[in-house]
N, C-alpha and C positions, 0 to 999 in steps of 0.2 A: 481775356484773350482779344476782345475787340479793341481795348485800349492799346494792347501790344501791336496789333495790326496798324492802328492809326499812327503810333509812334514810328513804326517801321516805314510807313508811307512818307511821313514827314522827313525822316532821316534820308530816304532815297531821293526825295525832291531836292534836298540841300546838296547832296553829293552830285546829283546829275547836272546841276548847274555848271559844274566844272568838267563834265565829261560828254558834252554834246557837240556835234558838228557845228562849226561856226564860232566856237569859243576861241579866245586868244591862243589857246594851246593846241588848236587843231593842227595836225600835221598831214602828211600825204596818205595816211593809211586808208582813208575813206575813198579818195578819188582813184586809187590804184586797184580797187577790187574789180575782179572780173565779172562781167554780166552773168547773172544766174541763168540756169536752164529754164525754159518755159514749156510746159509746166514744171515746177520744181519737184524732184523726186523726194519721197520720205525715206530717210535712211536711219536705221538703228545700228549703232556701232558699240560693240561690247569689248571691254578690255580694261587696261589700267596702265599706269606708269608712262614712260616716254613714248612707247609704241603707239598707244591710242592717240595721244596728243599730236604726234607726227601726222597720222592719218587725218585728223580733224582739221589741221591747218590747210591741207589740200582740199578737202571736201567742202569747206565753207565757201569756196569760190564758185561752187556750182549750185548750192541750195542752202536755204535757211531752215529747211525742215530736217534738222539733224537731232537725233536723241542719242547722247553719249551716255552709256550705261557703265558705271564705274565700280571697280572692285573696292571693298572696304575692309580688307583683312590686314592692311599694312600696320606693322607694329614697330617699325624702326625709325630712327632719326627724329625729326621734328614732329611728324605725325604720331609716332609712337609715344613721345613724351606727352603730347596734348591728350592723346587717348587715355593714357594712364593717369595723368594728373586731373583732367577735367571730366573724364568719363564720356567723352564725345566720340563720334565716329572719326576715323582718321581723315584729315582734310587734304593731304598732299596730292593724291591723284585727282581729286575733285578740282583742286586749284589749278593743276596742270591743264586739265581739259577746259576749264573756264578761260584761261589765258589763251589757249590754242584757238578757241572760238571767238575771241574778243574782236570787236570792231570799234574800239575806242582809241584814244591817243596812245602811242607806244610808250610814253612816259608813265602812264597809269599802269600799263602792263608790266613795265620794268619794276615799278614799286611793288606789285603783287609778287613778283619773283625775287625781290630783294631779300638776301639772307644775312642776318646779323652775324658778325664774326667775333664780336666782343660783347661783354656785358654779362653780369651774373644772372643766369637764368634765361638770357636772351640769345646767347651764342648758339648758332645752329638752327634757329627758328627763321622761317621766311615770314615776311610781313603779310603775305596773302593768307598763310595758315593762321596767323594771329588775328587777322581781320575776320576770318570765318569763325574762329573760336569765340571772339567777342560777340559776334552776331548770334552765335548758337546759344551763348549764355543768356542773351537778352530775349531772343525770339524763338529759339529751337533750331535744329539742324536744317529741316526742310526750308524754313523761311530764310535761313542764312544763305543757302545756295541760291534761292530766288533773288535775294537782295544783291548778292555779288554778281549774278547774271545780268541784272539790270544796270548795275554800275558799269560793267564792262561791255554792255550792249552786245551780248553774244549772239551768234547765229544758232538758233535752235535752243536746246535745253541740255543740262547736265543732271543726271539722275544717279543716285546710289543704287546699286543692285538690290540692296536690302537696307532696312533701318535697324536691323538686329546687329548687336555687337558680337562679332565672330572671332574665333581663334582658328587658324589653319594649322592642321597637323599632318605629318607625313610618316608613313611607315616605310622604312628603308629596306633595301634588298637583304641587308644583313640582320634584319629583325629589330633594329632600333626604331623608336618612335620619337620624332622631333616635333615640338610644339612651337608655333610662332613663325609667321611668314618670313621675317628677316633671318631667322636661324636656319631655315631649311637649306638654302643654297650654301651655307657655311658648313653644313654637317659633313660633307664629303660622302661619296658613295652614290648609289643609284636609287632614285625615288621609285618605290614600287606602287604606292597607293596614297592618295590624298583624302582627307575628310575634314568636315567642318564641325566645330563645337560652338553652340549646341546644334544638334541635328534638326531641331524644331524651327529653324529660321524659315522665313517666307520671302519670296520675291516682292520687292516694292511694287505696289499696284500700278503706279505710273510707268515703271519700267516694263512691266508685262504688257500694258496697253500699248506702249511704243513699239514693242516687238510685233504684236498682232496687227498694228496699223501700218507697219512699214512696207514699202515696196522692195527694199533691199536690206538685208541684215548682214552685217560684217562682224566677224570675230577676229581680233588681232589687228596688227601685230602686238607682241608683248611677251613678257616672261611666260613660258608655256604653262608651267604648273602654278606659280604663285600669283599670276594675274589672270590668265585665261581660264584654266580649269577651275580655279577658285571661284570664278563667277558662275561657271556652268553647274557647279555643285549646289548652288543655292536652290532649294526646292521651288519649283515653278518655272525656272528659267528654261530648262530643256523642254518641258511640256509646252511652253509658249513657242519655242523654236519649232517644235514638231507640228503645232497647230497653225502657225502663221502661213499665209499664202505667199510670203515674200521669198525672193531668191536669196539663198543663204550661202555666204562666201566666207572661207577661212583664208586669212593672209598669214603665210608662214614667215618666220623670222629669217633675216639674211645671215645672221651669225649665231653660232651656238653660245650657250651661256654656261659658264663654269658652275658646277654644283646643281644644275637643272637638266641641261640637255647635252652633256658631253658626248661627242661622237654622233649626235642625232642627224639623220637626213630629213628631208621634208616628209618622207613617208613615215618616219619614226614620230615626228611631231603629230601628224594626223592620227596615227595609231594610238598614241598616248591619250588623246582626247577620246577616241572611240572606246578605249579600254575602261575609261571612267564613266562615260555617259551613254554608250551604245553607238552602233554604227549608223551609217546613212543619215548623218545629221546635216551634212553640207552638200550643196549642189556643185560648187566650184571651189577649187583651191588655187590661190595665186602664189606663184613661186618666183623668186629672183633667179635668173639664169646667167647673170653677168658675174663670172668668177675671175675676171681680169682686174684684180685688186692690186694696187701698187705694193711691191715687196716690203717697202718700209712700213706700210700700214699693217700688212700681214704679220710682220715681226712684232710690231707693237701689240697687236691683239693676242698673238701666240703667247707672249709673256704673261698675259692675263688669263690664259687658258681658254681663249675664244677663237673659233675657226669658222670659215665659211660653211654655210649649210648646203650640202650637196643636194641637187634637185631630186635625184632618184625618180625620174619621171615615169619610167615603165612600171615601177612598183606602185606608184600613186595611182596610175590609170587602172591597174588591176584591182584597186580598192573601190572602183566604181564611181570616181569623182571626176568631173570635168576639170581639166587642167589648163591653166593659163600661165605660161612662162614668159617673163619679160625682164628687161634691164630696169631694175628698181632702185639701184644704189645711188646715194647722194654723192656728188663729186666734191667732197669736203675732206677734212682731216679725220672724220669719223666714218666708219662703215655702218651705215644705217639706211633705212628707207628714205627716199627723197619724197617729200610731201606732194610735189607737183606730179612726178612720174606715177606715184602710187594712186593718187586721186584719179588721174586720167584712165588708168586701167580699171579701177573700181567703177567709175561712172559708165564705162562701156558695158558693164554687167547689167545695167538697167534694162537693156533690151531683153534680157532673159527673165526679168521679174514681172512681166505683165504690165498692165496699165498703171499710170501714176495715181496714187491715192491722195 
């Protein structure tokens, strides 16, 4: 093990010669970073997929004390293939968060995101996933994430919610049981209950420590059932959330997701979480209230079975949660959270979380 650690250190030193400020490939990424808050708040952000990475891109401009706690039930695409063939934890959501928190050359970030389109066995894989897979084979998954974090010079840390290999299963309202994260949204029908296999998994100690040490804990945005609730079901996560003195915030999605949250309002999102892990988990819910979406975009999303999430503010308030409604939509060709807008609203929640730790 000591020899492996030494080999990892040597490997990182060689890589970092090409990823430090001042090298010939340095671009504007470093100089354009916003000055951090002083003192910097400690934030634990729980989620997965593109939702969490969107939040992280905004938060890293305010603090380096970020702990991204990431879902590990993905079994589709490149991650699913690597999980099946190599027996490793799925790397995709980890990779997304690493890139979101990166402070290195944009070229290196683009390489991590590069996805092969041809090649026997390579097509569909991202280079970042393969990089993590190679490091995992050589040094183990924990050290692989640490190595990638150093290469990308990330703000904070990225942590799997657990090191246990899990399968997500859903009981549907019609009685069917669907196994596998990627298959659940495709099953059709209403999700009644989620569970993890095996039930004996445990929260990654570093993730638990990050939750307990945080000033602010944020859950979401992200796929309600397959990203967020999947994280909260890992034994020890909710216990840590109830023990921490941090201010706890849930960020509701801006659009419904076909096969998961069809017809859901913001109140329905919150209720689904409470149905799985118990009520009174959050102090605040952040909801998008800008419903003035261009008709051409609404039509595009409607064809995919996705519609704006209605705020349902009165019902949410009756659930005993402080409500923050704001325009959070990104002015792009996609209807999703804007990293800058969302981060500004989240950072304002610091004042509700006590002194900086």
